[in-house]
C-alpha positions, -999 to +999 in steps of 0.1 A: -001+002+002+009+038-006+018+065+019-017+078+012-037+051+014-021+038+050-026+077+061-057+064+055-067+032+068-051+043+099-070+072+108-105+055+100-093+022+117-089+054+145-118+066+141-108+104+134-120+129+111-101+142+083-111+182+105-093+161+138-060+144+121-054+178+103-058+193+142-041+170+159-011+177+136-015+209+127-026+211+090-057+223+069-081+191+069-072+197+027-038+192+038-047+158+055-069+155+021-038+159+001-019+135+019-045+103+022-051+109-023-011+112-025-013+149-038+011+160-010+029+142+012+036+160+047+075+179+051+099+154+074+085+178+112+054+174+100+051+134+091+066+127+129+036+143+142+010+121+125+024+090+130+025+098+167-016+110+159-019+078+141-007+065+167+017+040+151+049+047+141+068+064+110+083+034+094+047+014+092+035+048+076+052+042+048+051+006+047+023-007+058+012-028+086+041-042+102+055-077+090 
């Protein structure tokens, strides 16, 4: 799975809206929408915050489920 798919899947698993996730990492809900549509990638400092907000690791976001 692509990073965009992993972000969306994990957000939904946690029951978060795009707006709720955006608020947790300090971006707009449009930015989260773009991350999930593979139209933009989070900046490195936001990527770490994104992983924490999704209660996962950066590696698992990039690679998918843990092996």
